N, CA, C, O and the ligand as a Tripos MOL2 file, in Angstrom:
@<TRIPOS>MOLECULE
protein
  277   275    70     0     0
PROTEIN
NO_CHARGES

@<TRIPOS>ATOM
      1 N          15.1410    5.9270   10.2830 N.3       1 MET1
      2 CA         14.5150    4.6090   10.0860 C.3       1 MET1
      3 C          15.4250    3.7320    9.2190 C.2       1 MET1
      4 O          15.8880    4.1720    8.1670 O.2       1 MET1
      5 N          15.6770    2.5210    9.6480 N.am      2 THR2
      6 CA         16.5270    1.6140    8.8770 C.3       2 THR2
      7 C          15.6760    0.8380    7.8890 C.2       2 THR2
      8 O          15.4480   -0.3610    8.0470 O.2       2 THR2
      9 N          15.2270    1.5180    6.9030 N.am      3 ILE3
     10 CA         14.3720    0.8910    5.8970 C.3       3 ILE3
     11 C          15.0420    1.1040    4.5420 C.2       3 ILE3
     12 O          15.6070    2.1680    4.2900 O.2       3 ILE3
     13 N          14.9820    0.1160    3.6850 N.am      4 CYS4
     14 CA         15.6780    0.2440    2.4110 C.3       4 CYS4
     15 C          14.8670    1.0790    1.4170 C.2       4 CYS4
     16 O          13.6760    1.3240    1.6110 O.2       4 CYS4
     17 N          15.5310    1.4980    0.3700 N.am      5 GLN5
     18 CA         14.8950    2.3770   -0.6160 C.3       5 GLN5
     19 C          13.6790    1.7120   -1.2520 C.2       5 GLN5
     20 O          12.6560    2.3500   -1.5010 O.2       5 GLN5
     21 N          13.8190    0.4190   -1.5060 N.am      6 GLU6
     22 CA         12.7220   -0.3330   -2.1340 C.3       6 GLU6
     23 C          11.5070   -0.3980   -1.1970 C.2       6 GLU6
     24 O          10.3710   -0.2060   -1.6310 O.2       6 GLU6
     25 N          11.7560   -0.6670    0.0780 N.am      7 CYS7
     26 CA         10.6710   -0.6670    1.0670 C.3       7 CYS7
     27 C           9.9640    0.6830    1.0600 C.2       7 CYS7
     28 O           8.7360    0.7740    1.0530 O.2       7 CYS7
     29 N          10.7860    1.7210    1.0610 N.am      8 GLU8
     30 CA         10.2500    3.0720    1.1320 C.3       8 GLU8
     31 C           9.3930    3.3850   -0.0930 C.2       8 GLU8
     32 O           8.2990    3.9370    0.0240 O.2       8 GLU8
     33 N           9.9050    3.0280   -1.2640 N.am      9 ASN9
     34 CA          9.1600    3.2550   -2.5080 C.3       9 ASN9
     35 C           7.8380    2.5070   -2.5010 C.2       9 ASN9
     36 O           6.7970    3.0610   -2.8550 O.2       9 ASN9
     37 N           7.8860    1.2420   -2.0940 N.am     10 LEU10
     38 CA          6.6860    0.4110   -2.1020 C.3      10 LEU10
     39 C           5.6780    0.9070   -1.0790 C.2      10 LEU10
     40 O           4.4720    0.9180   -1.3280 O.2      10 LEU10
     41 N           6.1870    1.3150    0.0720 N.am     11 LEU11
     42 CA          5.3080    1.8300    1.1120 C.3      11 LEU11
     43 C           4.6350    3.1190    0.6580 C.2      11 LEU11
     44 O           3.4380    3.3230    0.8630 O.2      11 LEU11
     45 N           5.4320    3.9790    0.0390 N.am     12 ARG12
     46 CA          4.8900    5.2460   -0.4370 C.3      12 ARG12
     47 C           3.8310    5.0170   -1.5170 C.2      12 ARG12
     48 O           2.7910    5.6750   -1.5290 O.2      12 ARG12
     49 N           4.1080    4.0830   -2.4160 N.am     13 ALA13
     50 CA          3.1480    3.7610   -3.4800 C.3      13 ALA13
     51 C           1.8550    3.2290   -2.8820 C.2      13 ALA13
     52 O           0.7600    3.5950   -3.3110 O.2      13 ALA13
     53 N           1.9940    2.3640   -1.8910 N.am     14 PHE14
     54 CA          0.8120    1.7920   -1.2460 C.3      14 PHE14
     55 C           0.0030    2.8700   -0.5270 C.2      14 PHE14
     56 O          -1.2200    2.9220   -0.6570 O.2      14 PHE14
     57 N           0.6760    3.7160    0.2190 N.am     15 GLU15
     58 CA         -0.0160    4.7700    0.9640 C.3      15 GLU15
     59 C          -0.7570    5.7100    0.0190 C.2      15 GLU15
     60 O          -1.8880    6.1210    0.2770 O.2      15 GLU15
     61 N          -0.0900    6.0350   -1.0750 N.am     16 CYS16
     62 CA         -0.6830    6.9250   -2.0720 C.3      16 CYS16
     63 C          -1.9490    6.3090   -2.6470 C.2      16 CYS16
     64 O          -2.9670    6.9870   -2.7840 O.2      16 CYS16
     65 N          -1.8870    5.0160   -2.9860 N.am     17 LEU17
     66 CA         -3.0400    4.3280   -3.5610 C.3      17 LEU17
     67 C          -4.1410    4.1390   -2.5230 C.2      17 LEU17
     68 O          -5.3270    4.1650   -2.8530 O.2      17 LEU17
     69 N          -3.7430    3.9510   -1.2740 N.am     18 GLU18
     70 CA         -4.7380    3.7830   -0.2170 C.3      18 GLU18
     71 C          -5.5410    5.0670   -0.0470 C.2      18 GLU18
     72 O          -6.7620    5.0370    0.1090 O.2      18 GLU18
     73 N          -4.8430    6.1850   -0.0780 N.am     19 ILE19
     74 CA         -5.5180    7.4860    0.0290 C.3      19 ILE19
     75 C          -6.4680    7.6720   -1.1500 C.2      19 ILE19
     76 O          -7.6100    8.1030   -0.9910 O.2      19 ILE19
     77 N          -5.9620    7.3340   -2.3420 N.am     20 ARG20
     78 CA         -6.7930    7.4810   -3.5440 C.3      20 ARG20
     79 C          -8.0400    6.6120   -3.4610 C.2      20 ARG20
     80 O          -9.1270    7.0200   -3.8700 O.2      20 ARG20
     81 N          -7.8640    5.3930   -2.9190 N.am     21 TYR21
     82 CA         -9.0010    4.4860   -2.7730 C.3      21 TYR21
     83 C         -10.0190    5.0610   -1.7980 C.2      21 TYR21
     84 O         -11.2220    5.0390   -2.0610 O.2      21 TYR21
     85 N          -9.5300    5.5780   -0.6670 N.am     22 ARG22
     86 CA        -10.4410    6.1690    0.3270 C.3      22 ARG22
     87 C         -11.2190    7.3320   -0.2600 C.2      22 ARG22
     88 O         -12.4160    7.4790   -0.0110 O.2      22 ARG22
     89 N         -10.5390    8.1540   -1.0360 N.am     23 VAL23
     90 CA        -11.2010    9.2900   -1.6880 C.3      23 VAL23
     91 C         -12.2550    8.7750   -2.6670 C.2      23 VAL23
     92 O         -13.3770    9.2800   -2.7130 O.2      23 VAL23
     93 N         -11.8770    7.7640   -3.4470 N.am     24 ALA24
     94 CA        -12.8030    7.1840   -4.4310 C.3      24 ALA24
     95 C         -14.0210    6.5920   -3.7330 C.2      24 ALA24
     96 O         -15.1500    6.7320   -4.2040 O.2      24 ALA24
     97 N         -13.7750    5.9210   -2.5900 N.am     25 ARG25
     98 CA        -14.8660    5.2730   -1.8800 C.3      25 ARG25
     99 C         -15.8220    6.3020   -1.2700 C.2      25 ARG25
    100 O         -17.0380    6.1120   -1.2730 O.2      25 ARG25
    101 N         -15.2620    7.3760   -0.7570 N.am     26 SER26
    102 CA        -16.1400    8.4140   -0.2020 C.3      26 SER26
    103 C         -16.8840    9.1340   -1.3180 C.2      26 SER26
    104 O         -17.9910    9.6340   -1.1210 O.2      26 SER26
    105 N         -16.2560    9.1790   -2.5010 N.am     27 ALA27
    106 CA        -16.9060    9.7910   -3.6610 C.3      27 ALA27
    107 C         -18.1170    8.9710   -4.0980 C.2      27 ALA27
    108 O         -19.0710    9.5130   -4.6560 O.2      27 ALA27
    109 N         -18.0750    7.6500   -3.8410 N.am     28 VAL28
    110 CA        -19.1950    6.7750   -4.1740 C.3      28 VAL28
    111 C         -20.4640    7.2490   -3.4670 C.2      28 VAL28
    112 O         -21.5700    7.1320   -3.9950 O.2      28 VAL28
    113 N         -20.2790    7.7810   -2.2750 N.am     29 LEU29
    114 CA        -21.4220    8.2990   -1.5190 C.3      29 LEU29
    115 C         -22.1090    9.4370   -2.2620 C.2      29 LEU29
    116 O         -23.3000    9.6970   -2.0870 O.2      29 LEU29
    117 N         -21.3230   10.1020   -3.0930 N.am     30 TYR30
    118 CA        -21.8920   11.1950   -3.8870 C.3      30 TYR30
    119 C         -22.2020   10.7410   -5.3110 C.2      30 TYR30
    120 O         -22.1680   11.5340   -6.2520 O.2      30 TYR30
    121 N         -22.5000    9.4700   -5.4480 N.am     31 ARG31
    122 CA        -22.9730    8.8730   -6.7030 C.3      31 ARG31
    123 C         -21.9460    8.8850   -7.8360 C.2      31 ARG31
    124 O         -22.3080    8.9270   -9.0120 O.2      31 ARG31
    125 N         -20.6860    8.8500   -7.4780 N.am     32 ILE32
    126 CA        -19.6600    8.6990   -8.5060 C.3      32 ILE32
    127 C         -19.3560    7.1940   -8.6230 C.2      32 ILE32
    128 O         -19.4510    6.4520   -7.6460 O.2      32 ILE32
    129 N         -18.9940    6.7730   -9.8160 N.am     33 SER33
    130 CA        -18.8460    5.3710  -10.1860 C.3      33 SER33
    131 C         -18.2600    4.4480   -9.1080 C.2      33 SER33
    132 O         -17.1640    4.6880   -8.6020 O.2      33 SER33
    133 N         -19.0000    3.4020   -8.7690 N.am     34 THR34
    134 CA        -18.4870    2.3920   -7.8570 C.3      34 THR34
    135 C         -17.4280    1.5500   -8.5600 C.2      34 THR34
    136 O         -16.5470    0.9690   -7.9260 O.2      34 THR34
    137 N         -17.5370    1.4990   -9.8850 N.am     35 GLU35
    138 CA        -16.5550    0.7590  -10.6780 C.3      35 GLU35
    139 C         -15.1780    1.3870  -10.5330 C.2      35 GLU35
    140 O         -14.1670    0.6880  -10.4540 O.2      35 GLU35
    141 N         -15.1500    2.7030  -10.4980 N.am     36 PHE36
    142 CA        -13.9070    3.4340  -10.3120 C.3      36 PHE36
    143 C         -13.3040    3.1230   -8.9400 C.2      36 PHE36
    144 O         -12.1000    2.8940   -8.8200 O.2      36 PHE36
    145 N         -14.1380    3.1180   -7.9270 N.am     37 ALA37
    146 CA        -13.6730    2.8100   -6.5760 C.3      37 ALA37
    147 C         -13.1340    1.3880   -6.4960 C.2      37 ALA37
    148 O         -12.1240    1.1350   -5.8390 O.2      37 ALA37
    149 N         -13.8130    0.4620   -7.1680 N.am     38 ALA38
    150 CA        -13.3770   -0.9330   -7.1780 C.3      38 ALA38
    151 C         -12.0050   -1.0660   -7.8340 C.2      38 ALA38
    152 O         -11.1630   -1.8460   -7.3920 O.2      38 ALA38
    153 N         -11.8000   -0.3020   -8.8790 N.am     39 LYS39
    154 CA        -10.5210   -0.3130   -9.5820 C.3      39 LYS39
    155 C          -9.4040    0.2370   -8.6870 C.2      39 LYS39
    156 O          -8.2850   -0.2760   -8.6730 O.2      39 LYS39
    157 N          -9.7360    1.2810   -7.9510 N.am     40 GLN40
    158 CA         -8.7730    1.8590   -7.0180 C.3      40 GLN40
    159 C          -8.4050    0.8420   -5.9400 C.2      40 GLN40
    160 O          -7.2580    0.7710   -5.4980 O.2      40 GLN40
    161 N          -9.3950    0.0620   -5.5300 N.am     41 GLN41
    162 CA         -9.1500   -0.9490   -4.5030 C.3      41 GLN41
    163 C          -8.1990   -2.0250   -5.0150 C.2      41 GLN41
    164 O          -7.3000   -2.4680   -4.3000 O.2      41 GLN41
    165 N          -8.4100   -2.4390   -6.2680 N.am     42 VAL42
    166 CA         -7.5470   -3.4390   -6.8870 C.3      42 VAL42
    167 C          -6.1000   -2.9330   -6.9320 C.2      42 VAL42
    168 O          -5.1630   -3.6570   -6.5990 O.2      42 VAL42
    169 N          -5.9440   -1.6710   -7.3530 N.am     43 ASP43
    170 CA         -4.6100   -1.0620   -7.4140 C.3      43 ASP43
    171 C          -3.9620   -1.0330   -6.0370 C.2      43 ASP43
    172 O          -2.7710   -1.3100   -5.8920 O.2      43 ASP43
    173 N          -4.7580   -0.6940   -5.0290 N.am     44 MET44
    174 CA         -4.2540   -0.6200   -3.6640 C.3      44 MET44
    175 C          -3.8140   -2.0010   -3.1650 C.2      44 MET44
    176 O          -2.7390   -2.1520   -2.5850 O.2      44 MET44
    177 N          -4.6660   -3.0000   -3.4030 N.am     45 GLU45
    178 CA         -4.3430   -4.3600   -2.9630 C.3      45 GLU45
    179 C          -3.0750   -4.8720   -3.6450 C.2      45 GLU45
    180 O          -2.2650   -5.5710   -3.0380 O.2      45 GLU45
    181 N          -2.9230   -4.5120   -4.9090 N.am     46 ARG46
    182 CA         -1.7450   -4.9360   -5.6530 C.3      46 ARG46
    183 C          -0.4860   -4.2940   -5.0730 C.2      46 ARG46
    184 O           0.5510   -4.9450   -4.9440 O.2      46 ARG46
    185 N          -0.5900   -3.0200   -4.7270 N.am     47 ALA47
    186 CA          0.5430   -2.3070   -4.1290 C.3      47 ALA47
    187 C           0.8850   -2.9100   -2.7690 C.2      47 ALA47
    188 O           2.0570   -3.0380   -2.4150 O.2      47 ALA47
    189 N          -0.1410   -3.2770   -2.0140 N.am     48 ARG48
    190 CA          0.0670   -3.8860   -0.7070 C.3      48 ARG48
    191 C           0.7870   -5.2310   -0.8700 C.2      48 ARG48
    192 O           1.7120   -5.5580   -0.1260 O.2      48 ARG48
    193 N           0.3330   -5.9940   -1.8620 N.am     49 TYR49
    194 CA          0.9200   -7.3070   -2.1210 C.3      49 TYR49
    195 C           2.3960   -7.1790   -2.5100 C.2      49 TYR49
    196 O           3.2510   -7.9130   -2.0140 O.2      49 TYR49
    197 N           2.6760   -6.2260   -3.4140 N.am     50 ASP50
    198 CA          4.0580   -5.9730   -3.8380 C.3      50 ASP50
    199 C           4.9310   -5.6300   -2.6390 C.2      50 ASP50
    200 O           6.0550   -6.1170   -2.5150 O.2      50 ASP50
    201 N           4.4090   -4.7950   -1.7680 N.am     51 MET51
    202 CA          5.1300   -4.3550   -0.5850 C.3      51 MET51
    203 C           5.4000   -5.5240    0.3490 C.2      51 MET51
    204 O           6.5230   -5.7040    0.8200 O.2      51 MET51
    205 N           4.3680   -6.3180    0.6180 N.am     52 GLU52
    206 CA          4.5110   -7.4460    1.5290 C.3      52 GLU52
    207 C           5.4590   -8.5020    0.9600 C.2      52 GLU52
    208 O           6.2420   -9.1160    1.6840 O.2      52 GLU52
    209 N           5.3650   -8.6930   -0.3520 N.am     53 GLU53
    210 CA          6.2180   -9.6810   -0.9900 C.3      53 GLU53
    211 C           7.6860   -9.2740   -0.8740 C.2      53 GLU53
    212 O           8.5480  -10.1080   -0.5950 O.2      53 GLU53
    213 N           7.9590   -8.0030   -1.0870 N.am     54 HIS54
    214 CA          9.3290   -7.5070   -0.9580 C.3      54 HIS54
    215 C           9.8020   -7.6130    0.4830 C.2      54 HIS54
    216 O          10.9390   -8.0120    0.7340 O.2      54 HIS54
    217 N           8.9450   -7.2600    1.4280 N.am     55 MET55
    218 CA          9.3360   -7.2440    2.8320 C.3      55 MET55
    219 C           9.6480   -8.6390    3.3680 C.2      55 MET55
    220 O          10.3980   -8.7920    4.3320 O.2      55 MET55
    221 N           9.0610   -9.6570    2.7290 N.am     56 LEU56
    222 CA          9.3540  -11.0330    3.1300 C.3      56 LEU56
    223 C          10.8170  -11.3800    2.8870 C.2      56 LEU56
    224 O          11.4150  -12.1540    3.6340 O.2      56 LEU56
    225 N          11.3820  -10.8000    1.8390 N.am     57 ILE57
    226 CA         12.7550  -11.1270    1.4660 C.3      57 ILE57
    227 C          13.7430  -10.0230    1.8310 C.2      57 ILE57
    228 O          14.9520  -10.1880    1.6630 O.2      57 ILE57
    229 N          13.2320   -8.9040    2.3280 N.am     58 CYS58
    230 CA         14.1060   -7.7650    2.6100 C.3      58 CYS58
    231 C          14.6500   -7.8260    4.0360 C.2      58 CYS58
    232 O          13.8750   -7.8710    4.9910 O.2      58 CYS58
    233 N          15.9830   -7.8270    4.1900 N.am     59 PRO59
    234 CA         16.5790   -7.9020    5.5270 C.3      59 PRO59
    235 C          16.2850   -6.6650    6.3790 C.2      59 PRO59
    236 O          16.2210   -6.7560    7.6050 O.2      59 PRO59
    237 N          16.1070   -5.5170    5.7350 N.am     60 PHE60
    238 CA         15.8050   -4.2890    6.4690 C.3      60 PHE60
    239 C          14.4060   -4.3340    7.0460 C.2      60 PHE60
    240 O          14.1760   -3.9360    8.1880 O.2      60 PHE60
    241 N          13.4630   -4.8270    6.2350 N.am     61 ALA61
    242 CA         12.0750   -4.9450    6.6940 C.3      61 ALA61
    243 C          11.9880   -5.9360    7.8370 C.2      61 ALA61
    244 O          11.2300   -5.7250    8.7840 O.2      61 ALA61
    245 N          12.7520   -7.0140    7.7630 N.am     62 ALA62
    246 CA         12.7720   -8.0260    8.8250 C.3      62 ALA62
    247 C          13.2650   -7.4020   10.1190 C.2      62 ALA62
    248 O          12.7400   -7.6920   11.1940 O.2      62 ALA62
    249 N          14.2700   -6.5490   10.0180 N.am     63 ALA63
    250 CA         14.8300   -5.8780   11.1870 C.3      63 ALA63
    251 C          13.8160   -4.9340   11.8130 C.2      63 ALA63
    252 O          13.7350   -4.8130   13.0360 O.2      63 ALA63
    253 N          13.0460   -4.2690   10.9680 N.am     64 VAL64
    254 CA         12.0350   -3.3360   11.4550 C.3      64 VAL64
    255 C          10.8770   -4.0980   12.1050 C.2      64 VAL64
    256 O          10.3550   -3.6810   13.1380 O.2      64 VAL64
    257 N          10.4820   -5.2170   11.4910 N.am     65 ALA65
    258 CA          9.3460   -5.9780   11.9700 C.3      65 ALA65
    259 C           9.6530   -6.7010   13.2890 C.2      65 ALA65
    260 O           8.7660   -6.8730   14.1250 O.2      65 ALA65
    261 N          10.9060   -7.1220   13.4710 N.am     66 ALA66
    262 CA         11.2720   -7.8830   14.6720 C.3      66 ALA66
    263 C          12.5290   -7.2960   15.3180 C.2      66 ALA66
    264 O          13.6030   -7.8910   15.2330 O.2      66 ALA66
    265 N          12.4000   -6.1400   15.9590 N.am     67 PRO67
    266 CA         13.5720   -5.4440   16.5010 C.3      67 PRO67
    267 C          14.0760   -6.0520   17.8100 C.2      67 PRO67
    268 O          15.1890   -5.7410   18.2350 O.2      67 PRO67
    269 N          13.2900   -6.9080   18.4570 N.am     68 CYS68
    270 CA         13.6310   -7.4050   19.7890 C.3      68 CYS68
    271 C          14.2200   -8.8110   19.7940 C.2      68 CYS68
    272 O          14.2560   -9.4660   20.8350 O.2      68 CYS68
    273 N          14.6790   -9.2730   18.6410 N.am     69 ARG69
    274 CA         15.2000  -10.6190   18.5820 C.3      69 ARG69
    275 C          16.5590  -10.7490   19.2380 C.2      69 ARG69
    276 O          17.1290  -11.8400   19.2650 O.2      69 ARG69
    277 ZN         13.2960   -3.4900    1.5430 Zn       70 ZN70
@<TRIPOS>BOND
     1     1     2 1
     2     2     3 1
     3     3     4 2
     4     3     5 am
     5     5     6 1
     6     6     7 1
     7     7     8 2
     8     7     9 am
     9     9    10 1
    10    10    11 1
    11    11    12 2
    12    11    13 am
    13    13    14 1
    14    14    15 1
    15    15    16 2
    16    15    17 am
    17    17    18 1
    18    18    19 1
    19    19    20 2
    20    19    21 am
    21    21    22 1
    22    22    23 1
    23    23    24 2
    24    23    25 am
    25    25    26 1
    26    26    27 1
    27    27    28 2
    28    27    29 am
    29    29    30 1
    30    30    31 1
    31    31    32 2
    32    31    33 am
    33    33    34 1
    34    34    35 1
    35    35    36 2
    36    35    37 am
    37    37    38 1
    38    38    39 1
    39    39    40 2
    40    39    41 am
    41    41    42 1
    42    42    43 1
    43    43    44 2
    44    43    45 am
    45    45    46 1
    46    46    47 1
    47    47    48 2
    48    47    49 am
    49    49    50 1
    50    50    51 1
    51    51    52 2
    52    51    53 am
    53    53    54 1
    54    54    55 1
    55    55    56 2
    56    55    57 am
    57    57    58 1
    58    58    59 1
    59    59    60 2
    60    59    61 am
    61    61    62 1
    62    62    63 1
    63    63    64 2
    64    63    65 am
    65    65    66 1
    66    66    67 1
    67    67    68 2
    68    67    69 am
    69    69    70 1
    70    70    71 1
    71    71    72 2
    72    71    73 am
    73    73    74 1
    74    74    75 1
    75    75    76 2
    76    75    77 am
    77    77    78 1
    78    78    79 1
    79    79    80 2
    80    79    81 am
    81    81    82 1
    82    82    83 1
    83    83    84 2
    84    83    85 am
    85    85    86 1
    86    86    87 1
    87    87    88 2
    88    87    89 am
    89    89    90 1
    90    90    91 1
    91    91    92 2
    92    91    93 am
    93    93    94 1
    94    94    95 1
    95    95    96 2
    96    95    97 am
    97    97    98 1
    98    98    99 1
    99    99   100 2
   100    99   101 am
   101   101   102 1
   102   102   103 1
   103   103   104 2
   104   103   105 am
   105   105   106 1
   106   106   107 1
   107   107   108 2
   108   107   109 am
   109   109   110 1
   110   110   111 1
   111   111   112 2
   112   111   113 am
   113   113   114 1
   114   114   115 1
   115   115   116 2
   116   115   117 am
   117   117   118 1
   118   118   119 1
   119   119   120 2
   120   119   121 am
   121   121   122 1
   122   122   123 1
   123   123   124 2
   124   123   125 am
   125   125   126 1
   126   126   127 1
   127   127   128 2
   128   127   129 am
   129   129   130 1
   130   130   131 1
   131   131   132 2
   132   131   133 am
   133   133   134 1
   134   134   135 1
   135   135   136 2
   136   135   137 am
   137   137   138 1
   138   138   139 1
   139   139   140 2
   140   139   141 am
   141   141   142 1
   142   142   143 1
   143   143   144 2
   144   143   145 am
   145   145   146 1
   146   146   147 1
   147   147   148 2
   148   147   149 am
   149   149   150 1
   150   150   151 1
   151   151   152 2
   152   151   153 am
   153   153   154 1
   154   154   155 1
   155   155   156 2
   156   155   157 am
   157   157   158 1
   158   158   159 1
   159   159   160 2
   160   159   161 am
   161   161   162 1
   162   162   163 1
   163   163   164 2
   164   163   165 am
   165   165   166 1
   166   166   167 1
   167   167   168 2
   168   167   169 am
   169   169   170 1
   170   170   171 1
   171   171   172 2
   172   171   173 am
   173   173   174 1
   174   174   175 1
   175   175   176 2
   176   175   177 am
   177   177   178 1
   178   178   179 1
   179   179   180 2
   180   179   181 am
   181   181   182 1
   182   182   183 1
   183   183   184 2
   184   183   185 am
   185   185   186 1
   186   186   187 1
   187   187   188 2
   188   187   189 am
   189   189   190 1
   190   190   191 1
   191   191   192 2
   192   191   193 am
   193   193   194 1
   194   194   195 1
   195   195   196 2
   196   195   197 am
   197   197   198 1
   198   198   199 1
   199   199   200 2
   200   199   201 am
   201   201   202 1
   202   202   203 1
   203   203   204 2
   204   203   205 am
   205   205   206 1
   206   206   207 1
   207   207   208 2
   208   207   209 am
   209   209   210 1
   210   210   211 1
   211   211   212 2
   212   211   213 am
   213   213   214 1
   214   214   215 1
   215   215   216 2
   216   215   217 am
   217   217   218 1
   218   218   219 1
   219   219   220 2
   220   219   221 am
   221   221   222 1
   222   222   223 1
   223   223   224 2
   224   223   225 am
   225   225   226 1
   226   226   227 1
   227   227   228 2
   228   227   229 am
   229   229   230 1
   230   230   231 1
   231   231   232 2
   232   231   233 am
   233   233   234 1
   234   234   235 1
   235   235   236 2
   236   235   237 am
   237   237   238 1
   238   238   239 1
   239   239   240 2
   240   239   241 am
   241   241   242 1
   242   242   243 1
   243   243   244 2
   244   243   245 am
   245   245   246 1
   246   246   247 1
   247   247   248 2
   248   247   249 am
   249   249   250 1
   250   250   251 1
   251   251   252 2
   252   251   253 am
   253   253   254 1
   254   254   255 1
   255   255   256 2
   256   255   257 am
   257   257   258 1
   258   258   259 1
   259   259   260 2
   260   259   261 am
   261   261   262 1
   262   262   263 1
   263   263   264 2
   264   263   265 am
   265   265   266 1
   266   266   267 1
   267   267   268 2
   268   267   269 am
   269   269   270 1
   270   270   271 1
   271   271   272 2
   272   271   273 am
   273   273   274 1
   274   274   275 1
   275   275   276 2
@<TRIPOS>SUBSTRUCTURE
     1 MET1         2 RESIDUE 1 A MET
     2 THR2         6 RESIDUE 1 A THR
     3 ILE3        10 RESIDUE 1 A ILE
     4 CYS4        14 RESIDUE 1 A CYS
     5 GLN5        18 RESIDUE 1 A GLN
     6 GLU6        22 RESIDUE 1 A GLU
     7 CYS7        26 RESIDUE 1 A CYS
     8 GLU8        30 RESIDUE 1 A GLU
     9 ASN9        34 RESIDUE 1 A ASN
    10 LEU10       38 RESIDUE 1 A LEU
    11 LEU11       42 RESIDUE 1 A LEU
    12 ARG12       46 RESIDUE 1 A ARG
    13 ALA13       50 RESIDUE 1 A ALA
    14 PHE14       54 RESIDUE 1 A PHE
    15 GLU15       58 RESIDUE 1 A GLU
    16 CYS16       62 RESIDUE 1 A CYS
    17 LEU17       66 RESIDUE 1 A LEU
    18 GLU18       70 RESIDUE 1 A GLU
    19 ILE19       74 RESIDUE 1 A ILE
    20 ARG20       78 RESIDUE 1 A ARG
    21 TYR21       82 RESIDUE 1 A TYR
    22 ARG22       86 RESIDUE 1 A ARG
    23 VAL23       90 RESIDUE 1 A VAL
    24 ALA24       94 RESIDUE 1 A ALA
    25 ARG25       98 RESIDUE 1 A ARG
    26 SER26      102 RESIDUE 1 A SER
    27 ALA27      106 RESIDUE 1 A ALA
    28 VAL28      110 RESIDUE 1 A VAL
    29 LEU29      114 RESIDUE 1 A LEU
    30 TYR30      118 RESIDUE 1 A TYR
    31 ARG31      122 RESIDUE 1 A ARG
    32 ILE32      126 RESIDUE 1 A ILE
    33 SER33      130 RESIDUE 1 A SER
    34 THR34      134 RESIDUE 1 A THR
    35 GLU35      138 RESIDUE 1 A GLU
    36 PHE36      142 RESIDUE 1 A PHE
    37 ALA37      146 RESIDUE 1 A ALA
    38 ALA38      150 RESIDUE 1 A ALA
    39 LYS39      154 RESIDUE 1 A LYS
    40 GLN40      158 RESIDUE 1 A GLN
    41 GLN41      162 RESIDUE 1 A GLN
    42 VAL42      166 RESIDUE 1 A VAL
    43 ASP43      170 RESIDUE 1 A ASP
    44 MET44      174 RESIDUE 1 A MET
    45 GLU45      178 RESIDUE 1 A GLU
    46 ARG46      182 RESIDUE 1 A ARG
    47 ALA47      186 RESIDUE 1 A ALA
    48 ARG48      190 RESIDUE 1 A ARG
    49 TYR49      194 RESIDUE 1 A TYR
    50 ASP50      198 RESIDUE 1 A ASP
    51 MET51      202 RESIDUE 1 A MET
    52 GLU52      206 RESIDUE 1 A GLU
    53 GLU53      210 RESIDUE 1 A GLU
    54 HIS54      214 RESIDUE 1 A HIS
    55 MET55      218 RESIDUE 1 A MET
    56 LEU56      222 RESIDUE 1 A LEU
    57 ILE57      226 RESIDUE 1 A ILE
    58 CYS58      230 RESIDUE 1 A CYS
    59 PRO59      234 RESIDUE 1 A PRO
    60 PHE60      238 RESIDUE 1 A PHE
    61 ALA61      242 RESIDUE 1 A ALA
    62 ALA62      246 RESIDUE 1 A ALA
    63 ALA63      250 RESIDUE 1 A ALA
    64 VAL64      254 RESIDUE 1 A VAL
    65 ALA65      258 RESIDUE 1 A ALA
    66 ALA66      262 RESIDUE 1 A ALA
    67 PRO67      266 RESIDUE 1 A PRO
    68 CYS68      270 RESIDUE 1 A CYS
    69 ARG69      274 RESIDUE 1 A ARG
    70 ZN70       277 GROUP 0 **** ****
């Protein structure tokens, strides 16, 4: 994959937080703090934003997003 190290780091961070959020959200079903799940969601959204912001300026991400140009 022609993806830069920064893309990879940001993607990995986002995926990790997304998994944590999903776990937290399913835990809510078992009466564990919704506040905790909300916090996990904020962390996830922030990681997503960081990733998207980097990909806007990253030439490698542009190449991956639009390979048929
Ligand atoms: Zn990048």
